[in-house]
MITOR-651239 format. One line per field, with one value per atom (N, C-alpha, C): x, y, z; residue in one letter. Coordinates in nm, 3 decimals. Example, Ala and Ser with C-alpha at 12.3 -4.5 7.8 and 13.67 -1.06 7.14 Angstrom:
2
X	c(1.319,1.230,1.320,1.285,1.367,1.290)
Y	c(-0.569,-0.450,-0.330,-0.225,-0.106,0.003)
Z	c(0.780,0.780,0.780,0.708,0.714,0.787)
residuo	c(A,A,A,S,S,S)
END
This chain:
92
X	c(-0.507,-0.478,-0.566,-0.571,-0.619,-0.569,-0.715,-0.679,-0.727,-0.712,-0.751,-0.805,-0.947,-1.078,-1.172,-1.218,-1.293,-1.447,-1.563,-1.652,-1.729,-1.745,-1.807,-1.645,-1.585,-1.490,-1.520,-1.391,-1.442,-1.265,-1.248,-1.146,-1.140,-1.061,-1.019,-0.993,-1.011,-1.033,-0.887,-0.759,-0.689,-0.645,-0.698,-0.631,-0.670,-0.840,-0.895,-0.818,-0.776,-0.691,-0.601,-0.545,-0.407,-0.370,-0.490,-0.461,-0.518,-0.618,-0.639,-0.721,-0.857,-0.971,-1.000,-1.006,-1.070,-1.247,-1.282,-1.476,-1.483,-1.548,-1.586,-1.771,-1.767,-2.015,-1.974,-2.091,-2.120,-2.260,-2.336,-2.381,-2.522,-2.613,-2.741,-2.820,-2.843,-2.975,-3.137,-3.078,-3.226,-3.250,-3.249,-3.218,-3.175,-3.057,-2.910,-2.961,-2.850,-2.790,-2.698,-2.689,-2.545,-2.436,-2.330,-2.307,-2.154,-2.064,-1.866,-1.849,-1.909,-1.967,-2.039,-2.149,-2.185,-2.081,-2.061,-1.935,-1.800,-1.754,-1.656,-1.643,-1.844,-1.829,-1.820,-1.784,-1.822,-1.656,-1.594,-1.459,-1.382,-1.354,-1.288,-1.119,-1.127,-0.996,-1.048,-1.205,-1.265,-1.231,-1.319,-1.313,-1.207,-1.162,-1.000,-0.969,-0.937,-0.906,-0.990,-1.121,-1.150,-1.253,-1.197,-1.212,-1.299,-1.341,-1.517,-1.563,-1.761,-1.783,-1.815,-1.672,-1.654,-1.720,-1.822,-1.880,-1.977,-2.096,-2.183,-2.220,-2.359,-2.452,-2.598,-2.526,-2.680,-2.741,-2.852,-2.991,-2.988,-2.922,-2.903,-3.032,-3.146,-3.278,-3.232,-3.151,-3.111,-2.985,-2.927,-2.825,-2.772,-2.870,-2.889,-2.887,-3.030,-3.063,-3.050,-3.051,-3.049,-3.165,-3.283,-3.419,-3.397,-3.553,-3.586,-3.485,-3.497,-3.418,-3.293,-3.170,-3.051,-3.046,-3.129,-3.137,-3.131,-3.180,-3.175,-3.032,-2.973,-2.877,-2.731,-2.828,-2.678,-2.701,-2.832,-2.830,-2.781,-2.771,-2.733,-2.543,-2.526,-2.387,-2.322,-2.411,-2.377,-2.358,-2.433,-2.516,-2.347,-2.335,-2.188,-2.077,-2.081,-1.938,-1.892,-2.035,-1.991,-1.949,-2.000,-1.899,-1.802,-1.743,-1.597,-1.493,-1.424,-1.339,-1.164,-1.176,-1.119,-0.960,-0.938,-0.838,-0.697,-0.641,-0.495,-0.395,-0.242,-0.120,-0.208,-0.248,-0.262,-0.373,-0.406,-0.558,-0.664,-0.729,-0.787,-0.949)
Y	c(0.535,0.572,0.628,0.630,0.586,0.751,0.784,0.877,0.814,0.708,0.621,0.615,0.716,0.677,0.573,0.542,0.451,0.515,0.398,0.470,0.614,0.703,0.847,0.929,1.056,1.120,1.232,1.273,1.458,1.484,1.532,1.633,1.769,1.834,1.918,1.969,2.128,2.168,2.163,2.174,2.237,2.032,1.951,1.792,1.762,1.798,1.773,1.858,1.948,2.031,2.048,1.979,1.872,1.781,1.673,1.528,1.540,1.686,1.664,1.527,1.577,1.413,1.386,1.289,1.273,1.326,1.310,1.323,1.393,1.435,1.503,1.437,1.325,1.379,1.420,1.473,1.577,1.525,1.577,1.548,1.612,1.639,1.801,1.787,1.878,1.823,1.883,1.913,1.995,2.104,2.167,2.313,2.414,2.477,2.470,2.652,2.500,2.704,2.745,2.843,2.925,2.863,2.855,2.799,2.792,2.787,2.802,2.663,2.561,2.389,2.403,2.525,2.513,2.587,2.705,2.761,2.707,2.648,2.557,2.519,2.486,2.352,2.439,2.508,2.709,2.757,2.716,2.722,2.731,2.845,2.848,2.750,2.719,2.584,2.465,2.463,2.328,2.345,2.451,2.365,2.389,2.452,2.436,2.320,2.208,2.099,1.984,1.972,1.843,1.922,1.845,1.844,1.888,1.971,2.022,1.869,1.919,1.821,1.756,1.708,1.569,1.576,1.669,1.673,1.599,1.541,1.555,1.535,1.637,1.642,1.538,1.476,1.409,1.440,1.428,1.478,1.324,1.389,1.343,1.206,1.268,1.113,1.003,1.026,0.873,0.827,0.864,0.774,0.769,0.803,0.840,0.648,0.655,0.494,0.335,0.276,0.139,0.112,0.245,0.216,0.193,0.154,0.183,0.309,0.440,0.525,0.470,0.396,0.340,0.303,0.317,0.273,0.383,0.453,0.620,0.664,0.675,0.727,0.628,0.470,0.401,0.404,0.495,0.463,0.594,0.730,0.820,0.818,0.806,0.730,0.699,0.558,0.454,0.574,0.641,0.785,0.821,0.940,0.993,0.979,0.852,0.769,0.759,0.712,0.681,0.793,0.860,1.064,1.084,1.049,1.075,1.013,1.102,1.005,0.928,0.799,0.713,0.782,0.766,0.811,0.784,0.889,0.882,0.875,0.863,0.834,0.705,0.580,0.455,0.482,0.605,0.602,0.466,0.383,0.334,0.355)
Z	c(-0.260,-0.219,-0.100,0.027,0.186,0.220,0.305,0.393,0.472,0.528,0.661,0.785,0.669,0.747,0.722,0.796,0.857,0.894,0.802,0.864,0.791,0.874,0.852,0.933,0.808,0.840,0.748,0.806,0.762,0.660,0.585,0.499,0.510,0.549,0.503,0.332,0.312,0.186,0.145,0.243,0.223,0.219,0.214,0.195,0.022,0.022,-0.124,-0.197,-0.194,-0.267,-0.357,-0.195,-0.298,-0.315,-0.293,-0.316,-0.435,-0.538,-0.664,-0.672,-0.619,-0.664,-0.753,-0.820,-0.986,-0.979,-0.869,-0.877,-0.766,-0.664,-0.564,-0.567,-0.524,-0.517,-0.346,-0.318,-0.214,-0.203,-0.051,0.046,0.032,0.032,-0.019,0.031,0.173,0.240,0.182,0.033,-0.013,0.026,0.146,0.206,0.292,0.179,0.263,0.303,0.438,0.581,0.532,0.615,0.519,0.655,0.641,0.692,0.702,0.750,0.696,0.595,0.622,0.596,0.434,0.483,0.289,0.243,0.284,0.224,0.155,0.232,0.194,0.118,0.027,-0.077,-0.183,-0.197,-0.305,-0.278,-0.216,-0.231,-0.388,-0.461,-0.547,-0.566,-0.464,-0.451,-0.474,-0.394,-0.430,-0.580,-0.645,-0.772,-0.886,-0.873,-0.914,-0.890,-0.735,-0.713,-0.809,-0.828,-0.992,-1.054,-1.135,-1.362,-1.327,-1.447,-1.452,-1.534,-1.466,-1.451,-1.366,-1.255,-1.153,-1.042,-1.011,-0.919,-0.883,-0.867,-0.850,-0.639,-0.668,-0.508,-0.509,-0.412,-0.405,-0.346,-0.270,-0.199,-0.046,0.039,0.172,0.188,0.141,0.171,0.044,-0.029,-0.121,-0.062,0.066,0.082,0.232,0.334,0.425,0.521,0.424,0.521,0.370,0.411,0.316,0.334,0.186,0.197,0.036,0.011,-0.168,-0.279,-0.185,-0.274,-0.212,-0.229,-0.200,-0.401,-0.442,-0.541,-0.691,-0.608,-0.745,-0.712,-0.575,-0.538,-0.648,-0.649,-0.703,-0.900,-0.918,-1.014,-1.128,-1.032,-1.023,-1.031,-0.934,-0.909,-1.081,-1.092,-1.182,-1.363,-1.287,-1.476,-1.409,-1.337,-1.293,-1.361,-1.311,-1.316,-1.513,-1.544,-1.673,-1.698,-1.674,-1.772,-1.731,-1.652,-1.652,-1.664,-1.727,-1.805,-1.763,-1.796,-1.767,-1.635,-1.556,-1.455,-1.487,-1.426,-1.544,-1.340,-1.484,-1.388,-1.235,-1.350,-1.263,-1.155,-1.136,-0.996,-1.062,-0.963,-0.984,-0.880)
residuo	c(X,X,X,X,X,X,X,X,X,X,X,X,X,X,X,X,X,X,X,X,X,X,X,X,X,X,X,X,X,X,X,X,X,X,X,X,X,X,X,X,X,X,X,X,X,X,X,X,X,X,X,X,X,X,X,X,X,X,X,X,X,X,X,X,X,X,X,X,X,X,X,X,X,X,X,X,X,X,X,X,X,X,X,X,X,X,X,X,X,X,X,X,X,X,X,X,X,X,X,X,X,X,X,X,X,X,X,X,X,X,X,X,X,X,X,X,X,X,X,X,X,X,X,X,X,X,X,X,X,X,X,X,X,X,X,X,X,X,X,X,X,X,X,X,X,X,X,X,X,X,X,X,X,X,X,X,X,X,X,X,X,X,X,X,X,X,X,X,X,X,X,X,X,X,X,X,X,X,X,X,X,X,X,X,X,X,X,X,X,X,X,X,X,X,X,X,X,X,X,X,X,X,X,X,X,X,X,X,X,X,X,X,X,X,X,X,X,X,X,X,X,X,X,X,X,X,X,X,X,X,X,X,X,X,X,X,X,X,X,X,X,X,X,X,X,X,X,X,X,X,X,X,X,X,X,X,X,X,X,X,X,X,X,X,X,X,X,X,X,X,X,X,X,X,X,X)
END
């Protein structure tokens, strides 16, 4: 199921909660500032919509540019995916 996003985009908290994703990948700056955006990522509705343990936060510096740090991001994502249960209901 696609949301119609190409390239960079955003998805509302309501959309995520309604669609109930199998996993959630978050970017982290390393220094968290108090803002509505960072508070939204801690919202109880978001926590309820994603299965327990199916959230990973990757530091932005690992994947903002195609540098050698991208390999570390891929390694972390592969390990994260290996821990997830198989998708249910035909999701891939």
